[in-house]
C-alpha positions as CSV (number, residue, x, y, z in Angstrom):
1,A,-66.5,-21.7,10.6
2,Q,-65.7,-19.5,7.4
3,L,-64.9,-16.6,9.6
4,R,-62.5,-18.8,12.0
5,Q,-60.9,-20.4,8.8
6,I,-61.1,-16.1,7.7
7,N,-59.4,-15.4,10.5
8,R,-56.3,-18.3,10.8
9,E,-55.4,-17.7,7.6
10,L,-55.3,-14.1,8.1
11,E,-53.5,-14.6,11.3
12,A,-51.2,-16.7,9.0
13,T,-49.8,-13.7,6.7
14,R,-49.1,-11.6,9.2
15,D,-46.9,-13.7,11.2
16,H,-45.3,-14.4,7.5
17,L,-45.2,-10.1,6.5
18,S,-43.3,-10.3,10.4
19,N,-41.0,-12.4,9.0
20,E,-40.4,-10.9,6.3
21,R,-39.6,-8.0,8.0
22,T,-37.6,-9.5,10.5
23,L,-35.8,-11.1,7.0
24,L,-35.8,-7.5,5.3
25,Q,-34.4,-5.6,8.5
26,N,-31.2,-7.9,9.6
27,S,-30.6,-8.5,5.5
28,E,-30.8,-4.0,5.0
29,A,-28.9,-3.2,8.2
30,R,-26.4,-5.5,6.8
31,T,-26.3,-4.0,4.0
32,R,-25.1,-0.1,5.7
33,A,-22.2,-2.3,8.0
34,L,-20.6,-3.7,5.1
35,L,-21.2,0.0,3.1
36,A,-19.6,1.5,6.1
37,A,-16.8,0.0,7.4
38,I,-15.2,0.4,3.5
39,P,-13.1,3.0,2.8
40,D,-14.5,4.1,-0.4
41,M,-17.2,6.0,-1.2
42,V,-20.7,4.7,-3.5
43,F,-22.8,6.6,-6.1
44,E,-25.0,5.8,-7.9
45,L,-25.3,6.9,-11.5
46,S,-29.2,6.2,-14.1
47,R,-28.3,4.5,-17.2
48,D,-28.1,8.7,-18.4
49,G,-25.0,10.0,-16.4
50,A,-26.9,11.0,-13.3
51,F,-26.1,10.7,-9.9
52,L,-28.8,9.1,-7.7
53,D,-27.7,8.3,-4.5
54,F,-24.6,8.3,-2.5
55,V,-23.1,6.3,0.0
56,P,-20.5,8.6,1.9
57,S,-17.3,7.3,2.7
58,L,-15.3,8.0,6.6
59,M,-12.2,7.9,5.7
60,L,-12.8,10.1,2.4
61,K,-14.2,12.7,1.3
62,P,-16.4,14.0,-2.0
63,I,-14.7,17.0,-3.9
64,M,-18.1,18.8,-3.1
65,L,-20.3,18.6,-1.1
66,P,-23.8,15.6,-2.3
67,E,-26.2,18.3,-2.9
68,H,-24.2,19.8,-5.6
69,F,-23.6,16.9,-7.8
70,L,-26.9,14.3,-6.4
71,G,-29.7,14.3,-9.3
72,R,-27.7,16.2,-11.9
73,N,-25.8,14.2,-14.4
74,V,-22.2,13.3,-14.8
75,S,-21.0,15.4,-17.3
76,E,-22.5,18.5,-15.6
77,V,-20.3,18.5,-12.3
78,M,-16.6,16.7,-13.3
79,P,-14.6,17.8,-15.9
80,P,-14.9,16.4,-20.2
81,E,-12.4,13.2,-19.6
82,V,-13.7,12.6,-16.9
83,A,-17.7,12.0,-17.5
84,T,-16.9,10.5,-20.7
85,A,-16.0,7.8,-19.0
86,T,-17.8,7.3,-16.7
87,L,-20.3,7.3,-19.1
88,N,-19.1,5.2,-21.1
89,G,-18.4,3.2,-18.1
90,V,-22.5,3.0,-17.2
91,Q,-23.0,1.9,-20.4
92,Q,-20.8,-1.1,-21.0
93,V,-21.9,-2.0,-17.4
94,L,-25.1,-2.0,-19.0
95,A,-25.0,-4.2,-22.0
96,D,-22.9,-6.4,-20.7
97,G,-22.7,-6.9,-17.2
98,Q,-19.6,-7.2,-16.7
99,V,-18.0,-4.6,-14.0
100,Q,-15.8,-1.7,-15.5
101,T,-12.8,0.1,-13.4
102,F,-11.6,3.1,-14.6
103,E,-8.9,5.7,-13.2
104,Y,-9.0,9.5,-13.6
105,Q,-7.8,12.8,-11.8
106,L,-9.2,15.7,-10.1
107,P,-8.2,19.3,-8.3
108,A,-8.4,18.8,-4.9
109,G,-6.2,21.3,-3.3
110,D,-2.7,21.9,-4.4
111,T,-2.2,18.6,-5.9
112,P,-4.5,16.2,-7.3
113,H,-6.1,13.8,-6.4
114,H,-5.8,9.9,-8.4
115,F,-9.3,8.2,-8.2
116,E,-10.3,4.3,-9.1
117,A,-14.0,4.0,-10.3
118,R,-15.4,-0.1,-10.6
119,M,-18.7,0.3,-11.9
120,V,-21.4,-2.5,-11.2
121,A,-24.2,-3.0,-12.9
122,S,-27.2,-2.3,-9.1
123,R,-30.3,-2.3,-11.1
124,P,-31.1,-2.9,-14.6
125,E,-31.1,1.6,-15.1
126,A,-28.8,1.8,-13.4
127,V,-24.7,1.2,-11.6
128,L,-23.3,1.1,-8.4
129,A,-19.5,2.8,-9.4
130,I,-17.8,2.3,-6.0
131,V,-14.5,5.3,-5.7
132,R,-11.5,5.2,-3.8
133,D,-8.5,7.4,-3.9
134,I,-5.2,6.1,-4.9
135,T,-3.7,9.4,-4.5
136,A,-0.8,7.7,-2.2
137,R,-0.5,4.3,-4.5
138,K,0.4,6.6,-7.2
139,L,3.3,8.9,-5.5
140,A,4.2,6.5,-4.3
141,E,4.5,4.7,-8.1
142,Q,6.3,7.6,-9.0
143,A,8.6,7.8,-6.4
144,L,9.7,4.7,-7.4
145,R,10.0,4.9,-11.4
146,E,12.2,8.0,-10.4
147,S,14.3,6.4,-7.3
148,E,14.8,3.8,-10.4
149,E,16.1,5.5,-13.8
150,K,17.7,7.9,-11.3
151,F,19.9,4.6,-10.0
152,R,19.4,3.5,-13.9
153,G,21.5,6.9,-15.0
154,V,24.2,6.7,-12.1
155,S,24.8,2.7,-12.7
156,E,25.3,3.5,-16.3
157,Q,28.0,5.9,-15.5
158,S,29.9,4.0,-13.2
159,P,32.9,2.6,-13.6
160,N,32.9,-0.5,-12.4
161,M,30.3,-3.3,-13.1
162,I,27.4,-3.9,-11.7
163,F,25.1,-7.0,-11.3
164,I,22.3,-7.6,-9.2
165,N,21.1,-11.1,-9.0
166,S,18.3,-12.6,-8.2
167,R,17.3,-16.0,-7.1
168,S,20.5,-17.1,-9.2
169,R,19.6,-14.5,-12.8
170,V,21.0,-11.9,-13.7
171,V,18.2,-9.7,-13.5
172,Y,19.9,-5.9,-14.2
173,A,23.7,-5.5,-15.3
174,N,24.8,-2.2,-16.7
175,Q,27.3,-1.3,-19.8
176,K,30.6,-1.8,-17.7
177,S,29.6,-6.0,-17.3
C-alpha cells in the first residue's frame, strides 16, 4: 500500500513536471517569435559592460561579427564615447530599474550610421540593450532642417510679404510683413 502511494505521488509529480515543461517550451517559443519579429538587434550586457548574448535582426546587421564582441567588454570594442554612454546606461538601469535611452553614431562604410539604444534590466546583474538603426530618420531630420533654412533664407530676402497660416493662426511671417 505504501509503495502504491509513493508510485501515485511520483506519477503526479511526473505529470506536473511534464505540464511545466510544456508551459516553459511554449513561453520560450513565444519569446523567440517576439524577438524574431522586432526589427532591432538585442544585446545582453553584464553590470561591468561585458557582452553576454546577442540576438540578431533580420533587417539589421551588426557592425562587427558577434565572435568579435561576445565575451568582451564594451570599452574594448566600441569608441570611448559610445562605451561610456553604454556603461552609464547599464549602471543607471541596474540602480533604478528605469528604461534608459541614448543615441550614438558609428562608422559603417562611407556614411556614419545613427543608432538608438533602449536599455532595460533583464536580471539583477544584467541589462538588455535593444538597438535600432535610426539613420534614415536622422537623414530626414537633417534634410528638413536644411529645407527650412533654405525657405527661411529665401522668404526673408523676398520683397513680398509672406505669411503662413495654420488653423487661422499666423505661424510665420517674413520681415516685410
